[in-house]
C-alpha positions in Angstrom: -7.3 -22.4 3.3 -6.7 -23.9 -0.1 -4.9 -20.8 -1.5 -2.2 -21.1 1.2 -1.4 -24.6 -0.1 -1.3 -23.6 -3.7 0.7 -20.3 -3.3 3.6 -20.7 -0.9 6.8 -18.6 -0.5 8.4 -20.1 -3.6 5.5 -19.0 -5.7 5.7 -15.5 -4.4 9.5 -15.3 -4.8 9.2 -16.5 -8.4 6.4 -14.0 -9.1 8.5 -11.2 -7.7 11.6 -12.2 -9.7 9.7 -12.6 -13.0 7.9 -9.3 -12.6 11.2 -7.5 -11.8 12.9 -9.1 -14.8 10.0 -8.3 -17.1 10.1 -4.7 -16.0 13.9 -4.4 -16.6 13.6 -6.1 -20.0 10.7 -3.8 -21.0 12.8 -0.8 -20.0 15.8 -2.0 -22.1 13.5 -2.5 -25.1 12.1 1.0 -24.7 15.6 2.5 -24.4 16.8 0.4 -27.4 13.9 1.5 -29.5 14.4 5.1 -28.5 18.1 4.9 -29.3 17.4 3.2 -32.7 14.9 5.9 -33.7 17.3 8.6 -32.6 20.4 7.3 -34.3 18.9 5.8 -37.5 15.8 7.9 -38.2 16.9 11.0 -36.3 13.6 11.3 -34.5 13.3 12.0 -30.7 10.5 9.8 -29.2 9.9 11.5 -25.9 7.2 9.0 -24.9 9.7 6.1 -25.1 12.3 8.0 -23.1 9.7 8.9 -20.5 8.6 5.3 -20.0 12.2 4.1 -19.6 13.3 7.0 -17.3 10.1 6.5 -15.2 11.1 2.9 -14.6 14.7 3.8 -13.8 13.7 6.5 -11.3 11.1 4.2 -9.5 13.5 1.2 -9.4 16.4 3.3 -8.0 14.1 5.1 -5.5 12.7 1.8 -4.2 16.1 0.3 -4.0 17.4 3.2 -1.9 14.2 3.1 0.3 14.5 -0.6 1.0 18.2 -0.3 1.7 17.7 2.5 4.2 14.7 0.9 6.0 15.8 -2.7 6.1 
């Protein structure tokens, strides 16, 4: 099959790493923006905090699951 020649293990590894890094950076941006708005403008943005905490909870849960099942 042609797709097997185009997409090998290296491609899948790079895709996994880039997706993970993008998620982490997106979470840091959301936390940074939440903190900026809290400290400078004195406004609580619950939606930004919810996005960041959702990522953190999912990431930590999956890390624990993979650690325990691997």
